[in-house]
N, C-alpha and C positions, 0 to 999 in steps of 0.2 A: 558482362554476363559471365565471362570466363573466370573472373575473380570470385564471383559468387559461387560458381560451381566448385572451384578449388577450395574455398572456405567451407562449403557444405561437406565436401569429401573429407577434408581434414577433421572436421568436427565429428563426422560419422565414424571415421577410423579411430579417432581418439575415444569416443564413447564405447564402441564395441571392444577395442583393445583394452581399455581400463577395466571394463566389466569382466572380460575373460581373465585378465591378469589378477584381479581381485579374487575371483573364484578359485583360480589356481593357488594363490597364496593361502587362502582359507583351507584348501584341501591338502596342503603339504603335510601337516601333522596327522591328518586323518588317512585311513586306508583309501587307496585309489590313486589315480594318475595325476596327483597334484603338480608334480614337477613338469610333466608334459603339458598340462594345461597352462602353467605359468609360462613355459617357453612359447606356446601358441599365442598367448597374449602379447609377449614381447615381439614375436614375429609380426603380428598384426600392427602393433605400434611402430615397428621399424619401417613399415611402408611409407610413413609420413614423417617420422622423427628420427634424427641422427643419434640422439642420446640412447634411444631404445635399440638401435642397430649396434651400437658399441656394447651395450649390456648383453645383447643376444650373442655377439661374437665371443665375449668373455665366457658366457655359459656354454657355448659350443666347444670352445677350447678346453674348458674344465671337464666337460663330458668326454671329450676325446682322450684326455689324460686318464680318466677313470677306466675307459675301455681298454686303453693300451696296458695299464697296470693289470687289469683282469686277464688279458690275453697272456701277458708275461707270466703271471702267477699260474695260469693253467698249463703252460708249457714246461714247467719245472717237473722233474720226476717225483713221484710220490715218496714220502718218507716212510721207511719201514720201521715199525716199532719193535723194540727188543723185548 
């Protein structure tokens, strides 16, 4: 019975995760939170699949780099135009 429950959980997580991921990928070029929805889909899939966890970690690292660059850019003194 436990094997069946695990299989049903894996199928449910996969179905919901892939639907959310697909919606996020469709929304990326459109106005809206496409990247956030894509990350949510990867998060859902990472609950059961290690490959999704690796992709989610890569996305988090890339997002952290972007945030750090933005912080560094905002800390520079403004240029004065002559």
